[in-house]
Structure formats: structure tokens, C-alpha cells
C-alpha positions in Angstrom: 66.4 -66.1 -12.9 65.3 -62.5 -12.1 64.8 -60.2 -14.9 67.1 -57.2 -14.8 65.2 -53.9 -14.2 66.1 -50.7 -15.9 69.0 -49.0 -14.2 68.5 -45.6 -12.6 71.4 -43.2 -12.4 71.9 -40.4 -9.9 72.6 -37.9 -12.7 68.9 -37.9 -13.6 67.9 -35.6 -10.7 71.0 -33.5 -10.5 69.4 -30.4 -12.2 66.8 -29.9 -9.4 69.4 -31.0 -6.8 71.9 -28.4 -7.9 69.3 -25.6 -7.9 68.0 -26.6 -4.4 71.5 -26.9 -2.9 72.6 -23.6 -4.5 69.6 -21.8 -3.2 69.9 -23.1 0.4 73.7 -22.6 0.3 73.2 -19.0 -0.8 70.6 -18.4 1.9 72.9 -19.7 4.7 76.1 -17.9 3.5 74.6 -14.6 2.6 72.3 -14.2 5.6 74.9 -15.5 8.1 77.5 -13.2 6.6 75.1 -10.2 6.8 74.3 -11.0 10.4 78.0 -11.4 11.3 79.0 -8.2 9.5 76.3 -6.1 11.3 77.1 -7.8 14.7 80.8 -7.1 14.2 79.9 -3.4 13.8 78.5 -3.5 17.3 74.9 -3.1 16.3 72.1 -3.9 18.8 70.5 -7.4 18.9 67.3 -6.0 17.5 69.0 -4.4 14.6 71.0 -7.5 13.9 67.8 -9.6 13.7 66.1 -6.9 11.6 69.0 -7.0 9.2 68.8 -10.8 9.0 65.0 -10.6 8.2 65.6 -8.0 5.6 68.4 -10.1 4.0 66.2 -13.2 4.0 63.3 -11.4 2.2 65.5 -9.5 -0.2 67.5 -12.5 -1.0 64.5 -14.7 -1.6 62.9 -12.1 -3.9 66.1 -11.6 -5.8 66.5 -15.4 -6.3 62.9 -15.7 -7.4 63.1 -12.8 -9.9 66.5 -13.7 -11.2 65.5 -17.4 -11.7 62.1 -16.4 -13.3 63.7 -14.0 -15.8 66.5 -16.4 -16.7 64.3 -19.4 -17.1 61.6 -17.4 -19.0 64.3 -16.3 -21.4 65.2 -20.0 -21.9 61.5 -20.8 -22.4 61.2 -18.1 -25.0 64.2 -19.4 -26.9 62.8 -23.0 -26.7 59.4 -21.8 -28.0 61.0 -19.9 -30.9 63.1 -23.0 -31.8 60.1 -25.3 -31.8 58.1 -22.8 -33.9 61.0 -22.7 -36.5 61.2 -26.5 -36.4 57.4 -26.9 -36.9 57.6 -24.6 -40.0 60.5 -26.5 -41.5 58.6 -29.8 -41.0 55.7 -28.3 -42.9 57.8 -26.8 -45.7 60.4 -29.5 -46.2 59.6 -32.8 -44.5 62.0 -34.8 -46.7 64.8 -32.5 -45.9 64.0 -32.7 -42.2 63.9 -36.5 -42.4 67.4 -36.5 -44.1 68.6 -34.2 -41.3 67.4 -36.6 -38.7 68.9 -39.5 -40.5 72.3 -37.8 -40.6 72.1 -37.2 -36.8 71.6 -41.0 -36.2 74.4 -41.8 -38.6 76.8 -39.6 -36.7 75.7 -41.4 -33.5 76.9 -44.7 -35.0 73.9 -46.2 -36.8 74.3 -47.5 -40.4 72.7 -45.3 -43.1 69.9 -47.8 -43.7 69.0 -48.3 -40.1 69.3 -44.5 -39.4 66.8 -43.8 -42.2 64.4 -46.4 -40.9 64.6 -45.0 -37.4 64.1 -41.4 -38.7 61.0 -42.5 -40.8 59.4 -44.3 -37.9 60.0 -41.6 -35.3 58.7 -38.9 -37.6 55.6 -40.9 -38.3 55.0 -41.2 -34.6 55.7 -37.6 -33.7 58.0 -35.6 -36.0 58.2 -32.5 -33.9 59.1 -34.5 -30.7 61.8 -36.4 -32.6 63.4 -33.3 -33.9 63.1 -31.4 -30.6 64.8 -34.3 -28.7 67.5 -35.3 -31.2 68.2 -32.1 -33.1 67.5 -29.4 -30.5 68.3 -31.5 -27.4 65.0 -30.7 -25.7 62.8 -33.1 -23.8 59.8 -33.0 -21.5 62.1 -33.1 -18.5 64.3 -30.2 -19.6 61.5 -27.8 -20.8 61.9 -24.5 -18.9 59.2 -23.8 -16.3 59.8 -20.2 -15.0 57.2 -20.1 -12.2 58.3 -23.4 -10.8 61.9 -22.4 -10.9 61.2 -19.1 -9.2 59.2 -20.7 -6.4 61.8 -23.4 -5.9 64.7 -21.0 -5.7 62.9 -18.6 -3.3 61.8 -21.5 -1.1 65.3 -23.1 -0.9 66.9 -19.7 -0.2 64.4 -19.0 2.6 65.0 -22.4 4.1 68.7 -21.8 4.2 68.5 -18.2 5.4 66.2 -19.2 8.3 69.1 -21.2 9.9 71.4 -18.3 10.8 68.5 -16.0 11.4 67.0 -18.3 14.0 70.4 -18.9 15.5 70.9 -15.1 15.9 67.4 -14.4 17.1 67.4 -17.1 19.8 70.9 -16.5 21.1 72.0 -14.0 23.7 73.8 -11.0 22.3 77.1 -12.0 23.9 77.2 -15.4 22.2 75.5 -14.4 18.9 78.5 -14.4 16.7 80.0 -17.8 17.7 76.5 -19.5 17.8 75.7 -18.1 14.3 79.0 -19.2 12.9 78.9 -22.8 14.4 75.3 -23.3 13.4 75.7 -22.0 9.9 78.9 -24.0 9.2 77.5 -27.2 10.7 74.4 -26.9 8.4 76.6 -26.1 5.4 78.8 -29.1 6.1 75.7 -31.4 6.3 74.2 -29.8 3.2 77.5 -30.4 1.2 77.6 -34.0 2.4 74.0 -34.7 1.5 74.2 -33.2 -1.9 77.4 -35.1 -2.7 75.7 -38.4 -1.5 72.7 -37.8 -3.6 74.9 -37.2 -6.7 77.3 -40.1 -6.0 80.3 -37.8 -5.3 82.7 -37.9 -2.4 80.9 -36.6 0.7 83.7 -35.3 2.8 85.5 -33.6 0.0 82.3 -31.7 -1.0 81.3 -31.0 2.6 84.7 -29.5 3.5 84.8 -27.5 0.2 81.5 -25.8 0.9 82.3 -25.3 4.6 85.8 -23.7 4.1 84.7 -21.3 1.3 81.7 -20.3 3.3 83.8 -19.7 6.4 86.0 -17.4 4.3 83.0 -15.4 3.1 81.7 -15.0 6.7 85.2 -14.0 7.9 85.6 -11.3 5.2 82.2 -9.8 5.9 82.7 -9.8 9.6 86.0 -8.1 9.1 84.5 -5.4 7.0 81.8 -4.9 9.6 84.3 -4.6 12.3 86.4 -2.0 10.4 83.3 0.1 9.7 82.1 -0.2 13.3 85.5 0.9 14.5 85.6 3.8 12.1 82.2 5.1 13.1 
């Protein structure tokens, strides 16, 4: 009889998956929309590509800075909470043990077992036990600002490169349809892959991403066409 191994769930990696998909999706949608808007305003091929490059760089920097600031704020909050918890453990260890016991009681353990668990965990690492079970923090969830910024910028750049390359390599006459088809095809695949990784329905997720992205492109192209006509 084979021994059962520990089950792994797809939810475990959804945090990084969501960030990567969001960054790539933003890169494709924003850059393709920008390219289509400029192209619809009858700009030259060189200016369209230049706008796409500027949009890629600006978007990647914006994603990196925004993610860094956001995650750094989270890291500061986590550090302050840990410092407060460390002080409380030094000042009132008995009260903190009672607090941990109550948490386990609310989770379904008997009072005696909850107390035993609290005592043993605090003897092993009191701060870690309170960080995990009272504050909801773990080694996996600790905020890493630089890592988050680099990952967001990289995923945005990878996504933005798709419509940019499509526009740069296509003839001016076919630039708009090639950019649209290439971008929507990649968005469809991206939606399906992210849904498969998370265990969700692939076609539903893929069509949702594709249709909403198509709407964003159409609106931007329409605005560009109106401005191009007016000028």
C-alpha cells in the first residue's frame, strides 16, 4: 500500500500568478490600445512605434514604482505589528499565551488542548506563533518590495512587447488589424493559461479577458480617430 503524500493545492501559488497575469495583461492592453489610438489618428509608422516604446517604458516604470510603494507600505505595517507583538510578549507573556489559547479555542480545539498547543508553540518560537495565528503573517506572505517591483515591471514589459513588435514589424497598411489580432490572441491564451494554473474554467476566463480587452482597444481607437479627424 502506497503512503499518501501531502496534497498540493493550486491556490498556493495564486498570489504570484495573479500579479504576473495582471502585469502582462496590463502591458498588452495598455500598449496595444495606445498604438491603436495613435494609428487611428493617422500618425506615421515611426511615430506609432515611438509611442509604443514610450508607453512600454512609462508603463513598466509606473508598475514598478506603484508596486514598490504599495508593498513597502505593507512591509512597514508588518514590521510595526511585529515590533508591537514582540513588546507585548516581553511585557505580558501570560496574557499573550491566553490570547493564543483563545484563538485556538475559537478554531475548534478544546480549552485544555488549545492551552497545550499555545504553550508548546510559544516555547518553540513565540513571535512566529503570534505572527502566524494572531496577525495572519507567514514567511510566504511577508512583503518584499524590490522583488514585487521587479516582477511587475518585467511582466508588464513582456506583455507590452507583444503589440509593440507586431506594430513595428507590420506594414503601415496592415498595422491595425495585425496589432489587434496578435494582442487579442495573446490575451486569450494568457487568460486560458492563468485559469488552468488556478484550476478555473479556461474558456470562460479566456473570453472574459479577450472581450473586455477588445472593448478597451476599440474605445481608444475611436478616440484616436475622432482626434485625428478633428485635427
